[in-house]
C-alpha positions in Angstrom: 102.0 122.1 92.0 101.9 118.3 92.7 101.4 119.0 96.4 98.5 121.3 95.8 97.0 118.7 93.5 97.4 116.1 96.1 95.7 118.3 98.7 92.9 118.8 96.2 92.5 115.1 95.7 92.1 114.6 99.5 89.6 117.4 100.0 86.6 115.6 98.6 87.2 112.3 100.5 87.7 114.3 103.7 84.4 116.1 103.2 82.6 112.8 102.6 84.0 111.1 105.7 83.9 114.0 108.1 80.6 115.3 106.7 79.0 111.8 107.2 80.5 111.5 110.7 79.5 115.1 111.5 75.9 114.5 110.5 75.7 111.6 113.0 77.2 113.7 115.8 75.0 116.8 115.1 71.9 114.5 114.8 72.7 113.0 118.2 73.0 116.5 119.6 69.8 117.7 118.0 71.4 120.4 115.8 69.2 120.4 112.8 70.8 123.1 110.7 74.3 121.8 111.3 73.2 118.3 110.5 71.6 119.4 107.3 74.8 121.3 106.2 77.0 118.3 107.0 74.6 116.0 105.0 74.7 118.4 102.0 78.5 118.6 102.0 78.9 114.8 102.3 76.4 114.0 99.5 77.8 116.5 97.1 81.4 115.5 97.7 80.5 111.9 96.8 80.4 112.8 93.1 84.1 113.6 92.7 85.2 110.8 95.0 83.3 108.0 93.2 83.8 109.3 89.7 87.3 110.8 89.6 89.1 109.3 92.6 88.5 105.6 92.2 91.6 104.7 94.1 90.5 106.5 97.2 87.0 105.2 96.8 88.3 101.6 96.7 90.3 102.2 99.8 87.3 103.4 101.7 85.4 100.3 100.4 88.2 98.0 101.7 87.9 99.4 105.2 84.2 99.0 105.3 83.2 102.5 104.3 81.9 101.9 100.8 79.2 104.1 99.1 76.3 101.9 100.4 77.6 102.0 103.9 78.1 105.8 103.8 74.6 106.2 102.4 73.1 104.1 105.2 74.9 106.1 107.8 73.5 109.3 106.4 70.0 107.9 106.5 70.6 106.8 110.1 71.5 110.4 110.9 68.3 111.5 109.2 66.3 109.1 111.4 68.0 110.4 114.6 67.6 114.1 113.7 63.9 113.6 112.9 63.3 113.1 116.6 64.8 116.4 117.6 62.7 119.3 119.0 60.0 116.9 120.3 58.9 116.1 116.8 56.0 113.7 116.5 56.8 110.0 116.2 55.0 110.0 112.9 57.9 112.1 111.4 60.4 109.5 112.5 58.3 106.7 111.2 58.0 108.5 107.8 61.8 109.0 107.6 62.5 105.4 108.6 60.0 103.8 106.2 60.6 106.1 103.3 64.3 105.9 103.7 64.2 102.1 103.7 62.0 102.0 100.6 64.3 104.5 98.8 67.4 102.6 99.7 65.8 99.4 98.5 65.0 101.0 95.1 68.6 102.3 95.0 69.9 98.8 95.7 67.7 97.4 92.9 69.0 100.2 90.7 72.5 99.2 91.5 71.9 95.5 90.5 70.4 96.6 87.1 73.2 99.1 86.5 75.8 96.4 87.0 74.0 94.1 84.5 73.6 96.9 82.0 77.2 97.9 82.2 78.2 94.2 81.6 75.9 93.9 78.7 77.1 97.2 77.1 80.8 96.2 77.4 81.9 94.2 74.4 83.8 91.0 75.4 86.3 92.3 72.8 86.3 96.1 72.6 87.1 97.4 69.1 88.2 100.5 67.3 88.0 100.8 63.6 85.8 97.7 63.2 82.3 98.0 61.6 79.7 96.9 64.2 76.6 97.9 62.2 75.6 94.2 61.9 75.0 94.1 65.6 72.6 97.0 65.5 73.8 98.4 68.8 71.2 100.7 70.4 72.4 103.9 72.0 72.9 103.7 75.7 70.8 105.7 78.2 72.2 109.0 79.5 75.2 108.5 81.8 73.6 110.7 84.5 70.7 108.2 84.9 72.8 105.0 85.0 75.6 106.3 87.1 75.6 105.0 90.6 77.7 107.9 92.0 76.8 111.0 89.9 74.6 114.0 90.4 71.4 111.9 89.8 72.3 109.7 92.7 72.8 112.8 94.9 69.5 114.2 93.7 67.8 111.0 94.9 69.4 111.0 98.3 69.6 114.6 99.3 65.9 115.8 99.3 64.8 113.2 101.8 67.8 113.8 104.0 67.1 117.6 104.0 63.4 117.2 104.7 64.2 114.9 107.6 66.7 117.3 109.0 64.7 120.5 108.6 61.1 119.5 108.8 59.0 117.7 111.4 55.9 117.4 109.2 55.3 113.8 108.2 53.3 114.9 105.2 56.3 116.9 103.8 58.6 114.0 104.4 56.3 111.5 102.7 55.8 113.8 99.7 59.6 114.4 99.2 60.3 110.7 99.7 57.6 109.7 97.2 59.1 112.0 94.5 62.6 110.6 95.1 61.3 107.0 95.0 59.4 107.7 91.7 62.5 109.2 90.2 64.6 106.1 91.3 61.9 103.8 89.9 62.0 105.7 86.6 65.7 105.3 86.4 65.4 101.6 87.2 62.9 101.1 84.4 65.1 103.0 81.9 68.1 100.7 82.8 65.9 97.6 82.6 64.6 98.6 79.2 68.1 99.4 77.9 69.4 96.1 79.2 66.6 94.2 77.4 67.3 96.1 74.2 71.0 95.3 74.1 70.6 91.7 75.3 73.7 89.6 74.8 74.7 90.9 71.4 78.0 92.1 72.7 78.7 88.8 74.4 80.9 86.1 73.0 78.1 84.4 71.0 77.7 87.5 68.8 80.9 89.5 69.2 83.4 86.8 68.5 81.9 85.8 65.1 81.8 89.5 64.1 85.4 90.1 65.0 86.4 86.9 63.3 84.6 88.0 60.2 86.5 91.3 60.3 89.8 89.4 60.6 88.9 87.1 57.7 88.2 90.1 55.5 91.0 92.4 56.7 93.6 89.5 56.8 96.2 91.2 58.9 99.8 89.9 58.6 101.1 91.8 61.7 99.9 92.0 65.2 101.2 94.6 67.7 100.5 93.1 71.1 100.6 95.0 74.4 99.6 94.2 77.9 99.6 96.7 80.8 97.4 99.2 82.6 96.7 102.8 81.7 100.2 103.9 82.8 101.7 101.5 80.4 99.8 102.8 77.3 102.9 104.8 76.3 104.6 101.5 75.5 102.3 100.9 72.6 101.6 104.5 71.7 105.3 105.0 70.7 104.9 102.3 68.1 101.6 103.3 66.5 103.0 105.5 63.7 105.7 103.0 62.9 103.2 100.2 62.5 101.0 102.4 60.4 103.8 103.0 58.0 104.2 99.3 57.3 103.1 98.1 53.8 101.5 95.0 55.5 98.1 95.2 57.1 98.4 95.3 60.9 96.1 95.2 63.9 96.7 96.3 67.5 95.8 93.8 70.3 95.5 95.2 73.8 94.8 93.1 76.9 93.5 95.8 79.4 90.6 98.1 78.9 92.3 100.9 80.9 95.1 101.0 78.4 92.5 101.4 75.6 91.2 104.6 77.3 94.8 106.1 77.1 95.6 104.9 73.6 96.7 107.6 71.2 95.0 108.3 67.9 95.6 105.7 65.2 94.0 104.5 62.0 95.0 100.9 62.9 92.1 98.6 63.9 92.3 97.8 67.6 91.1 94.8 69.5 91.0 94.9 73.3 90.7 91.3 74.5 91.1 91.2 78.3 90.1 87.5 78.6 92.5 84.9 77.3 89.7 82.5 76.1 88.2 85.2 73.9 91.6 86.0 72.3 92.5 82.4 71.8 89.0 81.7 70.2 90.0 83.9 67.3 91.5 82.3 64.2 94.6 84.3 63.3 95.3 82.3 60.2 96.7 85.2 58.2 98.9 86.7 60.9 102.6 85.9 60.4 104.3 88.3 62.7 103.6 89.2 66.4 105.4 92.2 67.8 105.6 92.5 71.6 106.2 95.7 73.6 106.9 94.2 77.0 107.8 90.9 78.8 104.5 90.1 80.5 102.6 86.9 81.2 99.7 87.5 78.8 102.1 87.3 75.8 101.7 83.6 76.0 98.2 83.8 74.7 99.6 85.0 71.3 102.9 83.2 71.4 101.0 79.9 71.3 99.8 80.7 67.8 101.8 78.2 65.7 101.6 80.0 62.4 103.2 83.3 63.4 106.7 84.2 64.4 107.4 86.6 67.3 109.7 89.6 67.8 110.3 91.4 71.0 110.5 95.2 70.2 110.2 96.5 73.7 109.5 100.1 74.6 113.0 101.6 74.7 116.6 100.6 74.3 118.7 101.1 77.4 121.5 99.6 79.6 119.0 98.6 82.3 119.0 94.9 83.2 115.3 94.8 82.0 116.7 95.3 78.5 118.3 91.8 78.7 115.5 90.0 80.4 115.8 86.2 80.3 112.2 85.9 79.2 113.1 87.5 75.9 114.6 84.2 74.8 111.0 82.9 74.3 110.7 85.1 71.2 111.8 84.0 67.7 113.7 87.3 67.3 114.7 90.2 69.5 114.9 93.5 67.8 117.4 95.9 69.2 118.5 99.4 68.0 122.2 98.6 67.4 125.3 96.7 68.4 125.0 97.9 72.0 121.7 95.9 72.3 123.4 92.8 71.0 126.3 93.2 73.5 123.9 93.5 76.4 122.5 90.1 75.8 125.9 88.7 75.2 127.2 90.0 78.6 124.0 89.0 80.4 124.3 85.3 79.4 120.6 84.7 79.7 120.3 82.1 76.9 119.5 84.4 74.0 121.2 83.2 70.8 123.1 85.6 68.7 121.0 84.8 65.6 117.8 85.9 67.5 119.1 89.5 67.6 118.2 91.9 64.8 119.3 95.5 64.4 116.4 97.8 63.5 117.4 101.2 65.0 114.8 103.3 66.7 112.1 104.2 64.1 110.6 106.8 66.4 113.8 108.9 66.3 113.5 109.7 62.6 111.3 112.6 63.7 113.8 114.0 66.3 115.5 117.3 65.2 119.3 117.5 65.1 121.2 120.3 66.8 120.4 123.6 65.2 121.3 127.3 65.8 119.2 129.1 68.4 117.5 132.5 67.9 118.8 135.6 69.5 117.8 135.9 73.2 117.6 132.1 73.6 118.1 130.9 77.2 120.2 127.7 77.4 117.9 124.9 78.4 118.6 121.7 80.4 116.2 118.8 80.2 116.2 116.7 83.4 114.4 113.4 82.7 115.1 110.9 85.5 113.9 107.4 85.3 111.7 105.8 87.9 112.8 103.5 90.8 112.0 100.2 89.0 110.0 97.2 90.2 112.8 96.1 92.7 116.1 97.4 94.1 118.1 95.8 91.3 116.3 98.1 88.8 116.8 101.2 90.9 118.6 103.6 88.6 116.8 106.8 89.5 118.7 109.9 90.5 115.6 111.8 91.6 116.1 111.6 95.3 119.9 111.7 95.6 121.0 113.9 92.8 117.9 115.7 91.5 117.8 118.4 94.2 121.5 119.2 93.4 120.7 119.6 89.7 117.9 122.0 90.4 120.0 124.1 92.8 122.9 124.2 90.3 120.6 125.5 87.5 119.0 128.1 89.8 122.4 129.3 91.1 124.2 129.4 87.7 125.8 132.8 87.1 124.1 133.2 83.7 120.5 132.4 83.0 119.7 128.7 82.4 116.3 127.2 82.0 115.3 123.8 83.5 112.7 121.5 82.0 111.9 118.7 84.4 110.1 115.7 83.0 109.7 112.8 85.5 108.9 109.2 84.4 105.2 108.4 84.6 105.9 105.5 87.0 107.7 107.7 89.5 106.7 106.7 93.1 104.9 103.6 92.0 107.1 101.4 94.3 108.9 103.9 96.6 107.0 106.7 98.2 110.3 108.5 98.8 110.6 109.1 95.1 107.1 110.6 95.0 108.1 113.0 97.8 111.4 113.9 96.0 109.3 114.6 92.9 106.9 116.9 94.8 109.9 118.7 96.3 111.5 119.4 93.0 108.2 120.4 91.5 107.6 122.8 94.4 111.0 124.4 94.1 110.4 125.1 90.4 107.0 126.5 91.1 108.5 128.8 93.8 111.4 129.9 91.6 109.0 130.9 88.8 106.7 132.8 91.2 109.6 134.6 92.8 110.6 136.0 89.4 107.1 136.7 88.3 107.0 134.0 85.6 103.5 133.0 84.7 103.0 129.8 82.7 99.9 129.2 80.6 97.9 126.0 80.9 98.9 123.3 78.5 96.2 121.7 76.4 97.1 118.4 74.8 95.7 117.4 71.5 93.0 114.7 71.9 93.7 111.0 71.8 91.5 108.1 70.6 89.1 108.3 73.5 89.0 112.1 73.7 86.7 112.3 70.7 84.5 109.3 71.5 81.4 109.7 73.7 79.1 107.3 75.6 79.8 104.0 77.2 82.0 101.2 75.7 79.3 100.0 73.3 78.7 103.5 72.0 82.4 104.2 71.6 83.1 100.9 69.7 80.1 101.5 67.4 81.1 105.2 66.8 84.7 104.4 66.0 83.8 101.8 63.4 81.4 104.2 61.6 83.7 107.1 60.9 87.1 107.9 59.5 89.9 107.9 62.1 92.9 110.2 62.5 96.2 108.3 61.9 99.0 108.2 64.5 101.3 109.9 62.0 98.9 112.9 61.6 98.3 112.9 65.4 102.0 113.0 66.2 102.5 115.9 63.8 99.6 117.8 65.3 100.9 117.0 68.8 104.4 118.3 68.0 102.9 121.5 66.6 100.8 121.9 69.7 103.9 121.4 71.9 106.0 123.8 69.9 103.3 126.5 70.1 103.0 126.0 73.9 106.8 126.4 74.3 106.6 129.7 72.3 104.0 131.1 74.7 106.3 130.6 77.8 108.7 133.2 79.1 112.1 132.3 77.7 113.7 131.8 81.1 110.7 130.1 82.9 111.4 126.7 84.3 108.9 124.0 83.6 107.5 120.8 85.1 106.3 118.4 82.4 103.5 116.4 84.0 102.8 112.9 82.6 100.4 113.0 79.7 101.4 116.6 78.6 104.4 117.6 76.5 106.0 114.8 74.5 109.5 113.6 75.2 110.7 114.3 71.7 109.3 117.9 71.8 111.4 118.4 75.0 114.4 117.0 73.2 114.0 119.6 70.5 113.7 122.4 73.1 116.7 121.3 75.1 120.3 122.2 74.6 121.6 119.4 76.9 120.1 116.4 78.7 120.6 115.1 82.3 119.1 111.7 82.7 119.7 108.2 84.3 120.5 104.8 82.9 117.5 104.5 80.6 116.4 104.5 76.9 116.2 108.3 77.1 120.1 108.3 76.7 120.1 106.5 73.3 117.0 108.3 72.1 118.6 111.7 72.8 121.8 110.7 71.1 120.3 111.1 67.7 120.0 114.9 68.3 123.8 115.2 68.6 123.5 117.4 71.7 125.6 117.0 74.9 124.2 114.9 77.7 125.0 113.6 81.2 124.1 110.4 83.0 123.6 110.3 86.7 125.4 107.7 88.8 123.4 107.3 92.0 125.2 104.0 92.9 128.5 103.5 94.8 130.3 102.5 91.6 133.3 104.7 90.6 133.0 106.5 87.2 135.1 104.0 85.3 133.2 101.0 86.5 129.9 102.8 85.9 130.8 103.5 82.3 131.9 99.9 81.8 128.6 98.5 83.1 126.5 101.1 81.3 128.2 101.9 77.9 125.6 104.4 76.9 127.2 106.8 79.4 130.6 106.7 77.6 130.0 109.7 75.4 128.5 111.9 78.1 129.4 113.5 81.4 128.9 111.2 84.5 127.3 113.0 87.5 128.2 111.5 90.8 126.2 111.3 94.0 128.1 114.4 95.2 127.0 116.3 92.2 130.4 116.3 90.4 129.8 116.8 86.7 126.7 119.1 86.9 128.8 122.2 86.5 130.7 120.8 83.6 127.5 120.1 81.6 126.0 123.5 82.4 129.2 125.1 81.2 129.0 123.3 77.9 125.2 124.0 77.5 125.6 127.7 78.3 128.6 128.1 75.9 131.1 128.8 78.7 133.1 125.7 77.8 133.7 123.9 74.5 131.9 120.8 73.5 134.8 118.4 73.5 132.7 115.2 73.2 130.8 115.9 70.0 132.9 113.4 67.9 132.6 110.8 70.6 128.9 111.1 70.7 128.6 110.6 67.0 130.5 107.4 67.1 128.5 106.3 70.2 125.3 107.0 68.4 126.3 104.5 65.7 127.0 101.9 68.4 123.8 102.5 70.3 121.4 103.1 67.4 123.1 101.2 64.5 125.4 102.6 61.9 123.2 101.6 58.9 122.7 104.7 56.8 119.1 103.8 56.0 116.4 105.4 58.1 115.3 103.3 61.0 111.8 103.2 59.6 113.1 101.4 56.5 115.2 99.0 58.6 112.1 98.2 60.7 110.1 97.4 57.5 112.8 95.2 56.2 112.9 93.3 59.5 109.1 92.8 59.4 109.3 91.5 55.8 112.1 89.1 56.7 110.2 87.7 59.6 107.1 87.2 57.5 109.2 85.3 55.0 110.6 83.1 57.8 107.2 82.4 59.1 105.9 81.4 55.6 108.9 79.1 55.1 108.3 77.4 58.5 104.6 77.0 57.7 105.4 75.5 54.4 107.6 72.9 56.0 105.0 72.1 58.6 102.2 71.9 55.9 104.2 69.6 53.7 104.2 66.8 56.3 100.5 67.0 57.1 98.3 64.8 54.9 94.9 65.8 53.6 93.3 63.9 56.4 95.2 65.8 59.0 97.6 63.0 59.8 101.4 63.4 60.0 103.5 61.9 57.3 106.8 61.4 59.1 108.6 59.6 56.3 112.0 60.8 55.2 110.6 61.4 51.7 107.9 63.7 53.0 110.4 65.6 55.1 112.7 66.0 52.1 109.8 67.2 50.0 109.0 69.8 52.7 112.5 71.1 52.6 112.4 71.4 48.8 109.0 73.2 49.0 110.5 75.7 51.4 113.4 76.4 49.0 115.9 74.7 51.3 118.6 72.1 50.5 117.4 68.5 51.2 118.7 66.8 54.2 120.4 63.4 53.7 121.8 62.7 57.1 119.4 60.2 58.6 120.0 61.4 62.2 119.3 65.0 61.3 116.1 64.0 59.4 114.9 62.0 62.3 115.6 64.8 64.8 113.9 67.4 62.6 110.9 65.1 62.1 110.6 64.8 65.8 110.7 68.6 66.1 107.9 68.9 63.5 105.9 66.2 65.4 106.2 68.3 68.6 105.3 71.5 66.8 102.2 70.1 65.1 101.2 68.3 68.3 101.4 71.6 70.2 99.3 73.2 67.5 96.6 70.6 67.7 96.6 70.8 71.5 96.4 74.6 71.4 93.3 74.5 69.2 91.3 72.4 71.7 
């Protein structure tokens, strides 16, 4: 399937490149009809290339074959072909002049379109924020302002065809005039729309409005996430948990592409790509910042002196990324259970033990535990390998070395076993070999289903935040602030129901490839009888189901050393590079062998996810409340040593009063008082500097 999709993605760019080149060749040879056909194919193929395949379009631009260059080459072909068949020079003159005029208008059109898009993109994009005060006018139709849509093709194609198929200068001038008038009309529409919107979405207007919203809403919690579209899952997994908090919360994103992929939520969303715009906001009421990843842009929120920070991550695993030294910059690091604490202890990266807080994994409260299967059920294996990581030290993926062996073992099993293959969304991001391995496995599953006549229906995922919003960024922000929004809790329930219904439509023994953005991981957990995965958070997440699992060891470590380094594998089967262990897990999943590790898994689940009997959602809420209390106490201490004029009072009496105000025991040791006063001096000094 992935191979056929890849071929489809390359078809349009190939038509554009070879169609444009072919038109030049046919024009030089004087083949009018062939030149016309090549021009039509190239112009029409521009639409999917520029609108849906931006990566390929960017590559063409980098090698000097951008859209403007390709357009110029096609007009050059039109000029050359106009001289064929002893056509009068007036025809060539008409093509050359009218083409130059039309391209000039298109260039002006491009300048105005860029300005309009800038003006209609809020410096801080919002969701769930009332923007009525800005009186945002509706944007012009996308077809008119798109520089690469059907309207652009309609401007270019008539003149090219008239030049290729006609030698009458009158016809050429008439067609060119109509195209130029249409382009001028589009230009005026964009200029008028640009004048109407003005700079009302710029920092002078947008920042005060967002600040007014924050002043009224007074959020105590910020969920901060930075990363592109592929990283949106890192914040999506936390939306329902944050919604359930009793405190008011807001989501802060740092990339616009992530906003497009954000799931539905009732939480207000601020997308602030530029650091200066985020740091211009007064977050006086925010007490807790929750961070989903260790990325550089975190610093723009960490600098806020009145909040305390907690790293919550986007999964709890034995990967070395789960004990990143950068995590020590946070006030607290929230881990699922004792296993997370042990990882930081072993890593020796400067994280203090009192920074670590057990909160469980709130998302797992929705995962179903092991339950009886209906009659006729085919035992199901979920194979969910991780990706290859950003460097070789984070390469835990079994996809290339063990994945094909898993697929063959399932296909060759003496009794029917179903395979659900769910790759990591980042697969192949660093190593093309992983992408090829993924395509191979996907193809084998597709062939196996076809051989047995298994037909799979198309999966239709329930819409996310952007799926129900129309128009450009200005329209979307205005629309989202003017209507009720679906909560993440409701969206997850709807999504799970959609997933369940899709599984029920499949043949019971049909294998399945779960493409990124389709079926949810927890829905696959519920459908599976056993899991095969790599060192990743999928292990501990699946543990709550109580079902058997296996962890792949693609390294040269022996099994004992592998388990010692990655304790999450201790309650499962370890699969070696040679495939040892695959048959054992299949035997347990199919009922041919007893599940001898059930008790071990239960104990290991407590170690990985915490043995607190309270639901993880409750533990998470308690951790948020505790951190808010700590932030308030620290702010009270800081406030007690700042005079009404804003000057620091560093006397021992003022410091003792601050301790008493915070409910703490007074300090009498002079050296300790002096040291703490110096810390306060540094903290307030940093605060003053940050406000500049």
